[in-house]
N, C-alpha and C positions, 0 to 999 in steps of 0.2 A: 715740351708741352706744359710741364709744370711751371716753367718760367713765364709763359704766356698767361697762364691762369693766375699766377702770383702778381703779374703786372696789372691784371684787372682787379686786384685787391682781394683775391680769394686765396687764403693760405692753403698750402698743399704739403703732403708727406709722400715721399717716394719710398716704397718698400722694395729693396733690391738685394740680389745675391752678389752684386758687384759694387759695393759702396765706394771703392777706389775710383771707379769711373764717374760716379756721381760727384765725388770730390773734384775730380779733374774738370768736369764740365759745369761745375758750380750749380748743381741741381738745387731743388728745394730742400726742405728738411728731409734728411735721409735716415731711414731705418735699415741698417745692414743686418741681413740674416745669413746664416751659414746652412742654407737648405739647398737641395738640388733644384735646378731649373724646372719650372713648371709647378713649383710648390712654394710660392712666395710666402704664403701665410701658414704653411705647415703641412703635415701629412694628411692624405685623403682620409676623411671620416674621423680625424682626431680633432674634434670640436674644441677640446680644452686647449690644445696647442694653438689652433687657429685663433681662439679667443685671446690667448696671451699675446700673440703677435699683434692682433688688432688693438688690444689695450695699450701695448707699447707704442704703437703708431699714434694713438690718440693722446697719450701722455706727452709724446714728442711734440705734437701739434700744440698742446696746451702750454708746455713748459719752455719750448725753444724761443729764444729771443728774436729770431727771425729766420729767413731763408739761409741755407748753407750750414745749418746745424746738423750734426750727425750723432746718432746713437746706434751702437751695435748690440743686437740681442745675444745674450749668452745662453743659448739653448742648443742642445745637441740633437741631431737627427735621430729618431727612434729606431731606425733599422739600418739595413745595408744601403748605403748611399749609391753604390753602383747599380743596385737593383732599381732604385727609385729613378735614376737617370735613364736606365734602359726602358722602364715601363712608361716613362713620360714621352719618349720619342714616338711620333706618329709613323704610320706605315710608309708614308711618302712625304717628302719635304713640302712645305707651304710655298706659295708663289714667291714670297719675299726671300725665303731661304734659297730657292732655285736661282733667283736673280743674283743674289749675293755670291753664290757659288760660281756663277758664270762670270761675274765681274772679277772675282779673284783669279779665276782661270785665265781670263783675258790679260789681266795685269801681269800675271806670272809669265805668260807667253811673250808679252811685249817687253819684259825685263824691268817693269816699273816697281816690282816688289821682289 
């Protein structure tokens, strides 16, 4: 999506917990964070942390020479990462997760993975 927006002339920044994948797929400007999934900008109710992440993303947007630039945030998660992952998980999988699980199961049964 970011590439399409960039192609239209609008610069973008992707905030991600998996910056290596952004590198692989040549994403827009990438801000790598070491936060649990579901917490891209920081811990719930930690406005200072979320603001630092937003500021880092805006600085990347301003300072990056173009798409495919990457900056990793050097900020530690303030609590138990395992607890944050557990609390983020919904009670039931979303439709896209269910579909992905089914596709993996089918590929596994057919021997393609």
